[in-house]
C-alpha positions as CSV (number, residue, x, y, z in Angstrom):
1,M,-18.7,7.5,27.2
2,K,-19.6,8.0,23.6
3,A,-17.7,7.2,20.4
4,V,-18.1,7.9,16.7
5,H,-16.6,5.3,14.5
6,F,-16.0,6.1,10.9
7,G,-16.2,2.8,8.8
8,A,-18.9,0.2,9.5
9,G,-17.2,-2.5,7.3
10,N,-16.0,-5.8,8.5
11,I,-12.9,-4.3,10.2
12,G,-14.9,-1.5,11.8
13,R,-17.6,-3.9,13.2
14,G,-15.3,-6.9,14.0
15,F,-12.4,-5.0,15.7
16,I,-12.5,-1.4,16.8
17,G,-16.3,-1.2,17.1
18,K,-16.5,-4.5,19.1
19,L,-13.7,-3.5,21.6
20,L,-15.4,-0.2,22.2
21,A,-18.9,-1.6,22.6
22,D,-17.4,-4.4,24.9
23,A,-16.0,-1.7,27.0
24,D,-19.5,-0.1,27.5
25,V,-18.7,2.8,25.1
26,A,-21.9,4.0,23.3
27,V,-20.7,3.5,19.6
28,T,-22.2,5.4,16.7
29,F,-20.9,3.9,13.3
30,A,-20.7,6.4,10.5
31,D,-20.7,5.1,7.0
32,V,-21.9,5.9,3.4
33,N,-23.4,2.5,3.0
34,E,-27.1,3.4,3.4
35,P,-28.5,-0.2,3.8
36,L,-25.8,-1.1,6.3
37,V,-26.5,2.1,8.2
38,D,-30.2,1.4,8.2
39,Q,-29.8,-2.1,9.5
40,L,-27.4,-1.2,12.2
41,S,-29.5,1.7,13.5
42,H,-32.4,-0.5,13.4
43,Q,-31.0,-3.6,15.0
44,Q,-28.6,-1.8,17.2
45,S,-26.6,-5.0,17.5
46,Y,-24.8,-7.7,15.4
47,K,-22.8,-10.9,15.7
48,V,-19.1,-11.4,15.6
49,K,-17.7,-15.0,15.0
50,V,-14.4,-15.2,16.7
51,V,-12.1,-17.9,15.5
52,G,-8.9,-19.2,16.9
53,S,-8.3,-22.7,18.5
54,E,-12.0,-22.7,18.8
55,C,-14.8,-20.8,17.4
56,K,-17.4,-18.8,19.4
57,I,-20.0,-16.2,18.5
58,D,-20.3,-12.8,20.4
59,T,-23.2,-10.4,20.2
60,V,-22.2,-6.7,20.1
61,T,-24.8,-4.3,21.4
62,H,-25.2,-0.8,22.5
63,V,-24.5,0.5,18.9
64,T,-26.2,2.5,16.4
65,A,-25.2,4.2,13.0
66,V,-25.5,7.4,10.9
67,N,-24.7,8.2,7.2
68,S,-21.4,9.8,7.4
69,A,-22.4,12.2,4.5
70,S,-25.4,13.4,6.5
71,P,-25.7,16.4,9.1
72,A,-26.4,13.6,11.7
73,V,-22.6,12.7,11.9
74,I,-21.9,16.3,12.6
75,E,-24.3,16.4,15.5
76,Q,-22.7,13.3,16.9
77,I,-19.2,14.9,16.8
78,I,-20.5,17.8,18.7
79,H,-21.3,15.7,21.7
80,T,-18.8,12.5,21.4
81,D,-15.8,11.8,23.6
82,L,-13.9,9.7,21.1
83,V,-13.6,9.5,17.3
84,T,-12.0,6.4,15.7
85,T,-11.7,5.3,12.0
86,A,-11.3,2.0,10.1
87,V,-11.9,3.3,6.6
88,G,-8.6,2.6,4.8
89,P,-5.7,5.0,4.0
90,N,-7.3,6.2,0.9
91,V,-10.6,7.2,2.5
92,L,-9.0,9.0,5.4
93,D,-8.4,12.1,3.6
94,L,-12.0,12.1,2.4
95,I,-13.4,12.2,6.0
96,A,-11.1,14.9,7.2
97,K,-13.5,17.6,6.0
98,T,-16.5,16.0,7.9
99,I,-14.2,15.8,10.9
100,A,-13.2,19.4,10.5
101,T,-16.9,20.5,10.1
102,G,-17.8,18.5,13.3
103,L,-15.0,20.2,15.2
104,T,-16.2,23.6,14.1
105,H,-19.8,23.0,15.3
106,R,-18.4,21.5,18.4
107,F,-16.4,24.6,19.3
108,E,-19.2,27.0,18.2
109,A,-21.5,25.0,20.7
110,G,-19.2,25.7,23.5
111,N,-17.9,22.2,24.0
112,N,-14.3,22.3,25.0
113,Q,-14.2,19.0,26.7
114,P,-11.4,16.7,25.7
115,L,-11.9,14.9,22.4
116,N,-9.5,12.2,21.2
117,I,-9.4,11.0,17.6
118,I,-7.6,7.7,16.7
119,A,-7.1,6.5,13.1
120,C,-7.0,2.8,13.2
121,E,-5.5,2.0,9.8
122,N,-2.8,0.1,8.2
123,M,-0.4,3.0,7.9
124,V,2.5,4.6,9.9
125,R,1.2,7.4,12.1
126,G,-2.1,7.5,10.3
127,T,-3.7,9.9,12.9
128,S,-0.8,12.5,12.4
129,H,-1.6,12.3,8.8
130,L,-5.3,12.7,9.5
131,K,-4.6,15.8,11.7
132,L,-2.7,17.6,8.9
133,E,-5.8,17.0,6.6
134,V,-8.3,18.0,9.2
135,Y,-6.4,21.3,9.8
136,K,-6.5,22.0,6.1
137,H,-10.4,22.3,6.4
138,L,-10.4,23.8,9.8
139,N,-10.5,27.6,9.9
140,K,-7.3,28.8,11.5
141,I,-9.3,30.6,14.2
142,Y,-10.0,27.3,15.6
143,H,-6.5,25.8,15.3
144,Q,-5.4,26.9,18.8
145,Q,-8.6,25.6,20.5
146,A,-8.1,22.3,18.6
147,D,-4.5,22.0,19.8
148,E,-5.7,22.5,23.4
149,C,-8.8,20.2,23.4
150,V,-8.4,17.6,20.6
151,G,-5.8,14.8,20.9
152,F,-4.8,13.2,17.6
153,V,-3.6,9.8,18.8
154,D,-1.5,7.5,16.6
155,S,-2.1,3.8,17.0
156,A,-1.0,0.2,15.6
157,V,-3.5,-2.2,14.9
158,D,-3.4,-5.8,14.1
159,R,-6.3,-8.3,13.5
160,I,-7.1,-10.3,10.4
161,V,-10.7,-9.6,9.4
162,P,-11.2,-11.2,6.0
163,P,-14.6,-10.9,4.1
164,A,-16.8,-13.8,4.9
165,E,-20.2,-15.0,4.0
166,A,-22.3,-14.5,7.1
167,A,-24.3,-17.4,8.4
168,N,-28.1,-17.4,8.3
169,D,-27.9,-14.6,5.6
170,D,-27.1,-12.0,8.2
171,P,-25.3,-9.2,6.4
172,L,-24.2,-7.8,9.7
173,E,-22.3,-10.9,11.0
174,V,-18.5,-10.7,10.6
175,T,-15.8,-13.2,11.1
176,V,-12.5,-12.3,12.9
177,E,-9.4,-14.1,14.3
178,S,-9.1,-14.3,18.1
179,F,-5.8,-12.4,18.1
180,S,-5.9,-8.7,18.2
181,E,-3.7,-5.9,19.1
182,W,-4.5,-2.1,19.4
183,I,-1.6,-0.1,20.7
184,V,-1.9,3.6,21.2
185,D,0.5,6.6,21.9
186,K,-0.4,7.6,25.5
187,D,1.4,10.9,25.2
188,Q,-1.0,12.2,22.5
189,F,-4.2,12.0,24.5
190,K,-6.0,15.1,25.8
191,G,-7.6,14.6,29.2
192,E,-8.0,11.2,30.8
193,I,-6.8,8.1,28.8
194,P,-10.0,5.9,28.5
195,A,-9.9,2.5,30.0
196,I,-10.7,0.1,27.1
197,E,-9.9,-3.5,27.3
198,G,-7.8,-4.5,24.3
199,M,-6.4,-1.0,23.9
200,E,-2.8,-0.9,25.2
201,T,-0.9,2.4,25.7
202,T,2.9,3.0,25.1
203,N,5.4,5.9,25.0
204,N,7.3,4.0,22.2
205,L,4.7,3.5,19.5
206,M,7.0,3.4,16.6
207,A,8.6,0.1,17.8
208,F,5.2,-1.4,17.7
209,V,4.1,0.2,14.4
210,E,7.1,-1.2,12.7
211,R,7.0,-4.6,14.5
212,K,3.5,-5.0,13.0
213,L,4.4,-3.4,9.5
214,F,7.6,-5.5,9.2
215,T,6.1,-8.8,10.5
216,L,2.4,-9.2,9.9
217,N,2.2,-6.9,6.9
218,T,5.4,-7.9,5.3
219,G,4.6,-11.7,5.7
220,H,1.2,-11.3,4.7
221,I,1.8,-9.5,1.5
222,I,4.8,-11.8,0.4
223,T,2.6,-14.9,1.1
224,A,0.0,-13.2,-1.1
225,Y,2.3,-12.4,-4.1
226,L,4.3,-15.7,-3.9
227,G,1.0,-17.6,-3.6
228,A,-0.4,-15.8,-6.5
229,L,2.7,-16.9,-8.7
230,K,1.9,-20.5,-7.8
231,G,-1.8,-20.3,-8.4
232,H,-3.0,-20.5,-4.7
233,Q,-6.3,-18.9,-4.0
234,T,-6.1,-18.3,-0.2
235,I,-3.5,-17.1,2.3
236,R,-3.9,-20.5,4.0
237,D,-3.4,-22.5,0.9
238,A,-0.1,-20.4,0.3
239,I,1.4,-20.6,3.7
240,E,0.8,-24.4,3.8
241,D,3.1,-24.7,0.6
242,A,6.2,-25.5,2.4
243,E,8.5,-23.7,0.0
244,I,6.4,-20.5,0.4
245,R,6.2,-20.7,4.1
246,A,10.1,-21.1,4.3
247,E,10.6,-18.0,2.2
248,V,7.9,-15.9,4.0
249,K,9.6,-16.9,7.3
250,T,13.1,-15.9,6.0
251,A,11.7,-12.6,4.8
252,M,10.2,-11.8,8.3
253,Q,13.6,-12.8,9.8
254,E,15.2,-10.4,7.4
255,S,12.9,-7.6,8.3
256,G,13.1,-8.6,11.9
257,E,16.7,-8.1,12.1
258,V,16.0,-4.6,11.4
259,L,13.7,-4.3,14.4
260,I,16.1,-6.1,16.7
261,R,18.8,-3.7,15.9
262,R,16.7,-0.4,15.8
263,Y,14.6,-1.1,18.9
264,G,16.6,-3.7,20.9
265,F,13.9,-6.3,20.6
266,D,14.7,-9.6,22.2
267,R,15.8,-12.0,19.4
268,A,14.2,-15.2,20.7
269,L,11.0,-13.5,21.7
270,H,10.8,-11.7,18.2
271,H,11.4,-15.1,16.4
272,A,8.3,-16.6,18.6
273,Y,6.3,-13.6,17.4
274,I,7.2,-14.6,13.8
275,E,6.2,-18.1,14.4
276,K,2.7,-16.9,16.0
277,I,2.2,-14.8,12.8
278,L,2.7,-17.9,10.5
279,S,0.3,-19.8,12.5
280,R,-2.3,-17.0,12.2
281,F,-1.8,-17.2,8.4
282,A,-2.7,-20.9,8.6
283,N,-5.9,-20.4,10.6
284,P,-8.3,-23.1,9.3
285,Y,-11.4,-21.0,10.1
286,L,-10.4,-17.9,8.1
287,R,-10.8,-17.9,4.3
288,D,-8.6,-15.0,3.3
289,E,-8.4,-14.5,-0.4
290,I,-5.0,-13.8,-2.0
291,D,-6.6,-11.1,-4.2
292,R,-8.0,-9.3,-1.0
293,V,-4.5,-9.2,0.5
294,G,-2.6,-8.4,-2.6
295,R,-4.8,-5.6,-4.0
296,Q,-3.3,-2.2,-4.4
297,P,0.3,-3.1,-5.1
298,I,1.3,0.4,-5.8
299,R,0.4,1.6,-2.4
300,K,2.1,-1.4,-0.9
301,L,5.3,-0.8,-2.8
302,G,5.4,2.7,-1.3
303,E,8.7,3.6,0.5
304,N,7.0,3.8,3.8
305,D,5.1,0.7,3.5
306,R,5.5,-3.2,4.2
307,L,8.0,-4.1,1.4
308,I,10.4,-1.1,0.9
309,K,10.5,0.3,4.3
310,P,12.0,-2.9,5.8
311,L,14.3,-3.2,2.9
312,L,15.5,0.3,3.6
313,G,16.3,-0.8,7.1
314,T,18.4,-3.7,5.8
315,I,20.3,-1.4,3.6
316,E,20.9,1.0,6.7
317,Y,22.1,-1.8,8.9
318,G,23.9,-3.8,6.2
319,T,21.9,-6.9,6.8
320,E,20.5,-9.8,4.6
321,N,17.6,-8.9,2.3
322,G,17.6,-11.6,-0.5
323,T,14.1,-12.9,0.4
324,L,12.7,-9.4,0.8
325,L,13.9,-8.6,-2.7
326,K,12.2,-11.6,-3.9
327,G,9.0,-10.5,-2.4
328,I,9.4,-7.0,-4.1
329,A,10.0,-8.9,-7.5
330,A,6.8,-10.9,-6.9
331,A,4.8,-7.8,-6.2
332,L,6.0,-6.4,-9.6
333,K,4.6,-9.7,-11.1
334,Y,1.1,-9.3,-9.5
335,T,-1.8,-9.3,-12.0
336,N,-5.3,-8.7,-11.2
337,N,-7.6,-7.2,-13.9
338,T,-10.2,-6.0,-11.4
339,D,-7.7,-3.9,-9.4
340,P,-6.9,-0.5,-11.0
341,Q,-3.4,-0.3,-9.2
342,A,-2.5,-3.8,-10.4
343,V,-3.5,-2.8,-14.1
344,E,-1.6,0.5,-13.8
345,L,1.5,-1.2,-12.4
346,Q,1.6,-3.7,-15.3
347,T,1.1,-1.0,-17.9
348,V,3.9,1.2,-16.6
349,I,6.2,-1.8,-16.4
350,R,5.5,-2.5,-20.1
351,E,5.9,1.0,-21.3
352,K,8.8,2.2,-19.1
353,G,10.5,-0.9,-18.1
354,L,10.9,-2.6,-14.6
355,R,13.6,-0.4,-13.1
356,A,11.9,2.8,-14.2
357,A,8.5,1.5,-12.7
358,L,10.5,0.4,-9.4
359,A,12.0,3.9,-9.2
360,Q,8.6,5.6,-9.8
361,Y,6.7,3.7,-7.2
362,T,9.2,2.8,-4.5
363,G,11.8,5.7,-4.5
364,L,14.6,3.2,-5.1
365,S,17.1,4.4,-7.6
366,A,16.8,2.6,-10.9
367,D,20.6,2.3,-10.8
368,S,20.9,0.9,-7.4
369,Q,22.3,-2.6,-6.5
370,E,18.8,-3.5,-5.1
371,A,17.0,-2.4,-8.4
372,E,19.5,-4.6,-10.2
373,K,18.9,-7.6,-8.0
374,I,15.1,-7.2,-8.0
375,E,15.2,-7.1,-11.9
376,A,17.3,-10.3,-12.1
377,I,14.9,-12.0,-9.7
378,Y,12.0,-10.8,-11.6
379,Q,13.3,-12.5,-14.7
380,T,13.3,-15.8,-12.9
381,L,9.8,-15.8,-11.5
């Protein structure tokens, strides 16, 4: 089996690329980073440091790489069985045209074998979004053929992969936590679902998408923004601050109550899942910088993202949300002069006021009770 994986960064190499290669899939990474592509295609292997209760180093083999802006990636798409991505939500739209071009050449070459495309991104139904973008660039004469042959499979992914300085000056080595979760919508595949250890199938994907978004992502970002306010440098430093840990746990319980009511999750099991997430944040082997997690606050304040979406759930069910509101207020306080979104957010708050900025970026009404409470908390931070 062959796969083209867009994104040869730390997440691409340390998570999805590793799972595929470990399952004896021939992986071709596609990336615009020419030195990285050259080294991967030359070495055809790299090391992954997996850290949990202990630390071990795995060697990933059976891989190569091409430049994602070159004709070589189109040739790969013609003959591949699977396309996966780990490029970030903002880059997903940029690779849609390349995928559309690859599909065009694939169909013109007479290849009607099933092809499944899975976007492994921190976004809700990212592959469905990618499909819409691909179809914008795909000639309409091929839409029916794509509908029949190409599966756009939504997924939920979870693994902490912070930037890390590789040992022995090896730029390909990457550090990842031992925990990983890759859940895919089994109803969206075309043809046979590939057997890949570490890839789980479900017919209720949204439950797992929101469980991850409302727990790992919500907790991670609130840890970062509360940590930034207290001058902490890393997620571990922040979560070991007893006050922050208690607030993050409460926020995840508030978002968790939405999941319990919406999907019928077992309360005790979900609270155990929250404790597992908290322990992952405190992993002593991972140095996860607060500014890495906190970057792009505008995207993270979006109405379908990790702060506002669970808040909207608490409003829907009439449940507690005081700590989620504090997390949103902390996000509005986040400053980072090297992050364009953080700079823009602070500029808009200064020029238009807090509630106007909140309405602009979150969709919450400036006159809502929630906006009023967020502003009041903001003034105390």
